[in-house]
C-alpha positions in Angstrom: -51.1 10.9 -12.1 -53.9 9.3 -14.3 -56.9 10.7 -16.0 -60.3 9.3 -14.9 -63.1 10.2 -17.3 -66.5 8.9 -18.2 -70.2 9.6 -18.9 -73.1 9.9 -16.5 -76.5 9.0 -17.8 -80.1 8.5 -16.6 -82.5 5.9 -18.0 -79.7 4.1 -19.8 -78.7 6.6 -22.5 -79.8 10.2 -21.7 -77.0 12.5 -20.5 -77.5 13.4 -16.9 -77.3 17.2 -17.5 -76.4 19.2 -14.4 -75.2 16.1 -12.5 -72.3 16.6 -10.0 -69.6 14.0 -9.7 -67.7 13.9 -6.4 -64.4 12.0 -6.0 -63.8 10.6 -2.5 -60.6 9.2 -1.0 -60.5 5.9 1.0 -61.0 7.8 4.3 -64.2 9.4 3.0 -63.0 12.9 2.3 -64.4 14.7 -0.8 -61.2 15.6 -2.8 -62.8 17.3 -5.8 -66.1 17.7 -7.6 -67.1 18.7 -11.1 -70.3 19.3 -13.0 -70.8 17.2 -16.1 -70.9 18.8 -19.5 -74.0 18.8 -21.7 -73.3 15.2 -22.9 -72.9 14.0 -19.3 -69.1 13.7 -19.5 -66.6 14.4 -16.6 -62.8 14.3 -16.2 -60.5 14.2 -13.1 -56.7 14.0 -12.9 -55.9 11.8 -9.9 -53.0 10.0 -8.3 -53.0 6.2 -8.5 -55.1 4.3 -5.9 -58.6 3.5 -4.9 -61.3 6.2 -5.4 -65.1 6.4 -4.9 -67.5 8.4 -6.9 -70.7 9.9 -5.6 -73.0 11.3 -8.3 -76.2 13.2 -8.0 -78.4 15.6 -10.0 -81.0 18.2 -9.1 -83.8 15.8 -9.9 -82.8 13.4 -7.0 -81.1 10.8 -9.2 -78.2 9.2 -7.4 -75.3 6.8 -8.2 -72.1 5.5 -6.6 -69.0 3.7 -8.0 -65.5 2.6 -7.1 -62.5 2.7 -9.3 -58.8 1.7 -8.8 -56.4 3.8 -10.8 -53.0 2.5 -12.0 -50.6 4.0 -14.5 -53.1 4.1 -17.4 -56.0 6.5 -18.0 -59.4 4.9 -17.2 -63.0 5.4 -18.2 -65.9 4.9 -15.8 -69.5 5.4 -16.9 -72.4 5.4 -14.5 -76.2 5.3 -15.0 -78.0 7.1 -12.1 -80.9 5.6 -10.2 -84.3 7.0 -9.7 -85.0 8.9 -6.5 -86.7 7.0 -3.7 -90.4 6.8 -4.4 -89.8 8.2 -8.0 -91.1 6.8 -11.3 
């Protein structure tokens, strides 16, 4: 089992407060979800393999990522995108 952690931001450097990070297995099932802390940080403990991340916040910002975990802990940061039609 490895630790996957990282930081979720908006506009490049602001923490995405209240963002939710979902971890999804290769068949598309949501395995777990956490809310980030006040600095935009999250942590999961996962088995080795390929995982997808879906991230969203209450303001409509969205982000997706993919990570392959091996025997070492890994960090994955993500900057969220503006909602459709947003400024």
